[in-house]
N, C-alpha and C positions, 0 to 999 in steps of 0.2 A: 503493500499499501503505499503511493505517497503521499507524499506533507500536506496537498494539497485537496488529494483522498479523502486524507484523515478531516480536515477542516470540514469538507462539504458536509458532511458526517454534523457539524455542531451548526455548520450555517442552514441546512436545510432541515432539522430539525424545528418542530413548534408542536405548542399545545394545539393538536386537535380540537375541534368543537361538534363539527358533526363526521360520524360515520358510515361506509360502506358499510348494512346489515347484509350484503351477498357474501361478503369476502370474508373469508374466515382466515384466520394463521392454522399452516402446519405445526404439527406436534412441535415436529426439530428444533423446528426453527423460536417457537415457547417457549421451550423448555433450555436454550441459547442464553434468552433473555432473564429465565427465573438462577440459571449460571449465573450471571451476569454479578446480579443481585448476592447467591449462594461465597461465591465469592473474594466482596466487597470483603476492604480491611474496616476496623470499629477499633474505639477504645481497649486495652488492653484487649482485645482478640476476644471478647466477652459476647458479641455476637447478637444484640439485645433486642432480636425483632421475631418476626414469624407471618408468611403469606398467605392468607387465604383468599386462590381461587378461584371464584363463586362460580360456578357452570346451574342452580340451581334458578331455573326462571317467576316463581315461588318469591324464591327470597328475593333476588331482583325486583319482582314487583313488591314485595312489602317495603325496602328499603327506600322507594320516590319520595313517600311521603314526608322521608327527613332528609334529603340526599339530592337540595333542588342542583348543587353542582354535578350532579354525575348521571340529569336525565336522558339526555346528548348520550350520553356514552353505557347508559343503560339501554339503550333501545337499537344501538348501530354496531357497538366494541366487538370485537371478535370475542377477547377476552379481557373481563373487568377483575380487579383484582384488592383486597383492600390488606395495608400495611399494620399489622400491631408489634404493639412496644412495649418491651415488660419497665412494671411498675417498682419492683421490689429485688433490682436486683444491686447485692451489697457484698462485700467480702463472706460476710455468714451463709450467704444464699445458697441453699441447695442446687439452684442454678450450674451458682459460679463455682461449684465442687465437679460439679459435670463435665461442666465446659475442661475446666481443669481436668482430668482425671481421664474422662474417657475419650473428649476428643480428641486434646492435646497432649493425651496419651504421657500425666505426668503423677506420678505420687501424690499424695496428694499432704503427704508432710514433708514432703523437695520440695514444694511450689507455696507454703509460708511465710519466704519473706517477699515471694510475691506480692500473696493476699493481701500483706502486712500493707505494703506499697501502694495499694490499691486502696484500700480503707482508710487511708492517710490520705489520699489528694483524693478521693469524696470526702473527708469532715473535713479540710486544711482547706485542701485549695482552692475548690469550686463549691464548697456547701452542701454538698445532694444530699447529706444527712440531717432535714432539717425537718421533711417530710414527705409522702409520697409522691406527688405535684411536682417537686425539682429533681426525684429519682429517673421517674418515665419521662419529664424533657428532657431530660440527657440522655433516655434510653430514645426518643423519638427525632434528637438530631443526626443518635447514629444509624436507623433506620432512615434518614434521609442521602446517608449516602450511598445506598443499594440501588435509590429510585434514581438517581444519579444515572447513574448504572447502567442499569437497564435501562430506558429511554432512549440515552446511549447506543448499545446495543441494539434498541427495536431497531431503529434507524441509521443503521448501520445493512442494516439487515431488509432496508426501504420499508420499514413497519414503520407505522405512528402510532400517537402516546398522547395523553393528556391524565398530567398532577394533576388532584383536585383535593383541594381547602374546604367544598362547598359543603360543608354536613352539619346538620344538629353530632359534635361530636356525645354527649351525653345518652339521647337517641339513641342514635346507630350501636355504642355501646350495651344499652341494655336491650335492643334489640336481638346482638349474634348472642349476649350471656342469656337469654330466654331462648333459642333455639339449640343452645351448648354446644355455639360453635367458639365462646372463647370465654374465658374463665376472670371475670372484672375484677377480681382481684390478684390477677399477674398479668395483664395487660390491659392495654388499652389504646385505640387507633389512633395510628399517626393524620394515616394520609390513605385516600383512594390513587389506582391508576388503571387508565385501562389503556387497552392498544387494537387496534385494528389497521385499515384500513380509511384512509380521509376519504369523504361523498364532495368537498369540497375542492377550488385551487384553494393552492398554497399562498399564506400570506408572504410577506414583506417581508423580512427581519429586519426590527428597528433597536438599536437599541446606545446607550450610550458610547462618546466616545472613549478612547483606552487611559487618553489624557483626564475624565474625568472621577478615575475608578482606581487607578493604578498613584499613586504616591510615590516616589521614590525617594530613602533617606540616602546621603550618601555616607 
């Protein structure tokens, strides 16, 4: 891939508002998009996220009253994903131990120094242990890294996407919990994102100049 081809991915990616419901993403391409999410980096490598691929049409219908920003995606997108982020990830949590032992393959007794450093980071550097909201917000920020990677991977494959924050967070969480699709003690909803093929002309991208967003400190 040339540099021009690489930058074209970013130039051409846009938030698709209207999808062609007759066009579907093949399973291999969609799993490539999700692999971009799975391979994404996270602070301390704790991957505090989970993704729900909503294929059930009744669930999509039920989401509509409290997901106003997702209506066009629910109507036409090929794939519709809800991103969850962990609310209670701390050095003492079972999930942290799972990542250390089962994912990283490090015996827990050998990881005590790393866990102590993580606890210090949460308590002192970012003040994350004040309440569950600060813990969730930190995890949610991590979840936006795979979002960017998913959308970039999709555009590389010629697939359009739309990141969505237009929903009532509490109502969505209540509904998903009522359907046993998430545990609201462990997770909160960060965002939704849809993938498919645009049904309208691609808009011209407009952004600030580089000089407006980059300050060089010599």
